[in-house]
N, C-alpha and C positions, 0 to 999 in steps of 0.2 A: 278326149282333146282337152287342153288347158282352157279354163273358162275365159281368161283374158284373151287368149289367142282367138277363141270362138267369137267373142263379143266383137273384137276389132275386125275380124274377117267378114262378119255380117253387116258392119257399118256401111251405110248407104253412100257416105262421102269418101270412102277409100278408093284411091287411085286404082284403076283397073289393072295396070301393070303389076302393082304391089299385090292386088288380090290374086292375080294368076300365080305369082311366086308363092303366095301363101298356100294355095291349093296344091301346087306342085310339092311343097314341103310336106303337107299333110299326107300326100300319096307316097313320100319317101323318094321322090324323084330329084335328080341333080339339077342344079341351076347353071345356066351358061354364064361366061364372062360379061356378056351384055346385061344380063339380069343382075349380076353382082354390082355393076355400075349403077343400075337403077336403085338398088338398096342404098348405096352410098349417097346418091344424089337426091332421092325422093323419100326414103324411109325415115319415119319419125323414130325417135328413141323408144317410144311405147310400142310401135310396130316391130321394130328390130328386136327389142327385148323379148317380146312375146314369141317371135319366131325362133330366136336362139334358145330361149329357155325351154321351149317345147322340145327342141332337138336335144338339148342337154339332159332334160328329165326323161325323155324316151330312152337314152342311152344308159343313164346312171342313176335316175331318180335323184335323191338329195345327196348322194355320195360325193365328197370332196376329198381329193387325194393330196397326200403330202409324203415326203420321205425324211428320214434323219440322215443329213448329209453335212459334209464340210468341204471347203474349197482349199486347194493349194494353188497360189498364183506365183509360179517360179521367178518371174521377172516382169517388170513394166518397161524394160528397155526394148526397143523395137526398131527394126530397120525401115519400117514403113511409116508414113505420116498421113493418117486419115484426118480429113478436116473436122470430123464430128467427135474425135476421140480426145477425152480428157484424162485418160489414164496413162498412156505410154509416154515415154521419154526417148528421143532419138538416141541411137547408139553413140553418136559423137558427143551427146550431153549425158552419158550414162551415169555420171557421178550424182545426178539428181534423182536417179532411180533406185531400185533394189535388184539384186541378183542372188538368188538363194542357191546354196550348194545342195548336193543330194542329202548330205548329213543334216543340214537345216531343215530340209523338207521331210526327212524321216523323223526329225523331232516333232514337226507338226502331227505326223501320223500318230507318234507315241503319246501325244497329249490325249489322245482319245482311247487309251488303253482302258478296258472295262466299261466303255460307254457304247450303248447299243446303236451306233450309226451303221448305215448299210452302204453307203457311197461316198467315194472321194471324187470330187470334180476338179480336174486339173486343166487350167487355161492360163494363158498369159501373153506377154509380148513375144515378138519374134527376134530372138537374140541369136547372132551368128555363132556364138560359141556353145550354145545349148543345142546340139545337133541330135540326129536320130539315135546314135549310140548312147548319148547322154540320157536321153529320156527312156530308152529300152532298159538301161540299168536302173533308173529310178523305179520303173514299173516292176522289174524283177524284185527289187529289194521290198517294195510295198507289198507285193503279192506274197512274198516269203514270210514277211513279218505278220501280216494279217490277211490270210487267204480268204476270209469271209467278206472282205470289202470289195464291192463292185467298182472297177476302175473305169471311169468315164473321162475322157480327155482329148484335148487338142482340137482347136477349130480348124476348118479347112484351110485357113490362111497359114496357120503354123504348119500343118501337114504338107501343104504344097511347097513351102519353103524347105522343110526337112527333106522331102523326097528329091527335090531338085539339087539340093547341096550334096545329097548322098549319091546322086546319079542313079536313082532307082525309079522304076515306074510307080504309079500310084498303088497298083495291086502288090507289088513287091514290098513297097514301104509299109502298107497297111498289114500285110501278112507278118512282117517282122515285128511290128508293134503288137499285133495280136498274140504271137508266140511268146512275147515278153510279159503279156498279161492284160493288155488293153481289151475292154469288153464292149465299150460303146463310145459313140461320138457325141459331143454337144452340138448345138446348132448354130454357134456364133460364126460370124464372118460373112453371112449371106448378104446382110444389108438390104439393098434393093438390086434386083438382077439387071434392071435396065442399064445398058451400056452407057448412055448419054448422062445418066444421073451418077453412075459409078465414076465416070471420068471427072466429075466435079468434087466428089466427096471421098474417093478412095481409088485413085487411078492406078497406083502402083502395086496393088495386091491381086491375088487370084480373081479371075472374073467370074461372073455368074455361071457360065457353062463349066468352069473348072470346079466350082463349089459343087455343082450338081453331080459331076463325074465322081468326085471323091466320095460323096454319100452313096451314089449308086454302087460304086465298088465295094464300099463297106457292107452294104447290104447283101451283095453277092457273096461276100465272105462270111456271112452269118452274123454280122454285127449290126445291131439297131443304132439309130440315131435320132436326134431332135432336129427340128427346122425352125428358123427364126426369120423375122423381117423387121428391119429398122424403119419405123414410120414417124411421120410428123416433122419432117424437115423440108426439103425442096421438092420432094416427089408429089404426085397428084394421085387421085383415085385410080386412074388408069394404070399407073405404075404398080400400085398395090395389087390390083386385080391380075395383071400380068405376072407378078411375082408369085402369088398364090396359086395361079393356074398352072405354072411350071412345077411348083411343088406338088400339086395335086396329080399332075400327069406322071411324075416320077413315082409317086405313092401308088398310083394304079399299076405301075410296072413292077415295083419291088415289094411294096407292103412293108418297108423296113422302118418307117418313121414312127416313133412313139407318140410324139406330140408336136403341136405347133405353138410357137411363143412369139406373139407380137411385142417388139421391144420399143418403148417410147424414147425418142431422141431427147436428150438432155443438153442444155446449151452452156453450161458453166465451164469456164477455163478451157475452151477449145477455140478452133478457128471459125466456128459457125455461131458465135455468141449473138450475132445480129438477127438470127433466125429465131423467131418466137416458138416456144414450145406448144404443143397441141393442148386444146382445152380438155377438161374432163368430159364434155359432150362428145368431142371427136374421139377420145380414148374409148368411151362406151360404144360408139358407132363402129370403131375398128374391131373391137373384140366380137361384137354381135355379128358383124358381116363375116368375120373369119370363121365363126361357128357355123354359119349358115352355108358358106361357100365351100369350106374344107370338109366335104361330107365323107371322105375316106381317111381322115385323121380322127382316131378315137378320142384323143385328149386335146383340150385347149388349155394352155397354162398362163396364168398371170404372175409374172415374176415379181414377187412383192418387194424385194429390195429396190427395184427400179420404180415401180408405181407408188410405192408407199403402202403399208399394210392396210389402211382404211380404204384406199381406192381399189386395192386388190380384192378386198372383201366385197366391195360394191359390184365387181365384175362378175361375182358368183351368181348374180341375177341376170347376167347378159351372155350366158353361154359357157363361162369358164367352169371347169371341173377340177382344176388342179392349181396349187399354190406354190409349187417347188418344194422347198424343204426348210429345215431349221437353220441351216447355214452357219450359225454360231459365229458371227462377226468375222468371217474368213474370206470375204470378198470386198474389194475396194473399187471395182469397176464403176459402179453407179454412184457410190458416195462421192467419189472424186468428180463427178459430172453434175452434182447438184441435186441428187435424189434426196427426198425427205428422210430416208433411212441412212443416217450418217454412221451408225454402227449396227449393221444389219444382223441381228441375232434374235431368235425366238426359241424357247424351249418347247418341248411337246405339249405341255399344258397350255402355253400361250397360243400356239398355232391352232389347237383344238378349240380354244375359247374364241379365237377370231372366226373359225369356221362356223361354230354354233351360233355366234352373233348374227350370222347371215341366215339363220334357219336351216343350216345344212348339217350333214353327218360326217364327222371327220374319219377318214380311213387312211391309215398308214400303209404305204406301198413300197415295193422295191423299185429299182431303176426301170425295169420293164413291165411295171404295173400289175405284178402279182400282189394280191392283197396280204398284208401281214397282220393287221389288227383293225377291227372296227371298234371305234371309241364310242360306244353307246352310252356308257356311264359318265357322270359328271367328272369323276376322278380319273386322271390319265397317268398316274404316277408310274 
């Protein structure tokens, strides 16, 4: 047992509810949603960190995962208007945004010729002219040009629109994309599942039940996916626990999620600029509680372009075992919302140095967490 965890557990002034949770964690038992609320409301940063780090190190020791990836963002033009979004431009104002052709996106892929990237991540706005057939053709061309790349793409929001427009069921649409080369789904678009909160921040797009159904179906078809939660806006702790509990329940059913990614709300240039961003203390609490509560999710990711690389490194002491990837300045979603990372790019040496700076061991992985290389030496060339 971790010495810090042991010391805190034996403290005479520790709240009895928190002590009981600690004993459950020590025995490898699942905590309830009510206990999750106790952690949010009563847990000190030291206690939450000790619990989360105990779980993290029991699973992976000091290993911290990353991959070599890049993003393609086909468009920021969107038919939806989410209050928290700083990225998209409404279709009626599409001259303010960008719309990439298949050839332009293939040029992005060709930029990585000879570079050992393992994944391309494809997400963007919901553009009415970029339909299911358009994206199937893109996938086929990427896979034909570079068959070694893992193709991860399209949030549930994008997929729901594509399938409805094509008049296909979720299963039929996902199977068509899979046949074209799609291998896994990112976790975007989940936001907060609570319907009252969604009505205020993203009323016009797929609801929580629809998001869950798309990911359930993907898992049934043998495709893995990620899961996210947008936190730090108008939700409260109960909404977070409800969201994580619904994800945990689906993971019990399918086992298809690779990782959980809490996403911090950023308030620049959107319709929620009056909502203050969460403090670093609240960020730490969010990640630590997620690690403790999400017991059937192997991996907890801190998406460094959103948190900033230094804050992401800090989270490696609070349950996080994954920092996403090198990304190579290929995403604008969070830089446009005010993230510290205005040009998000790290090479392999830099991300390994960041991980080592937290006293952890860098491990390159593929999309589904097969280990590619453990970087035990200082040189990572």
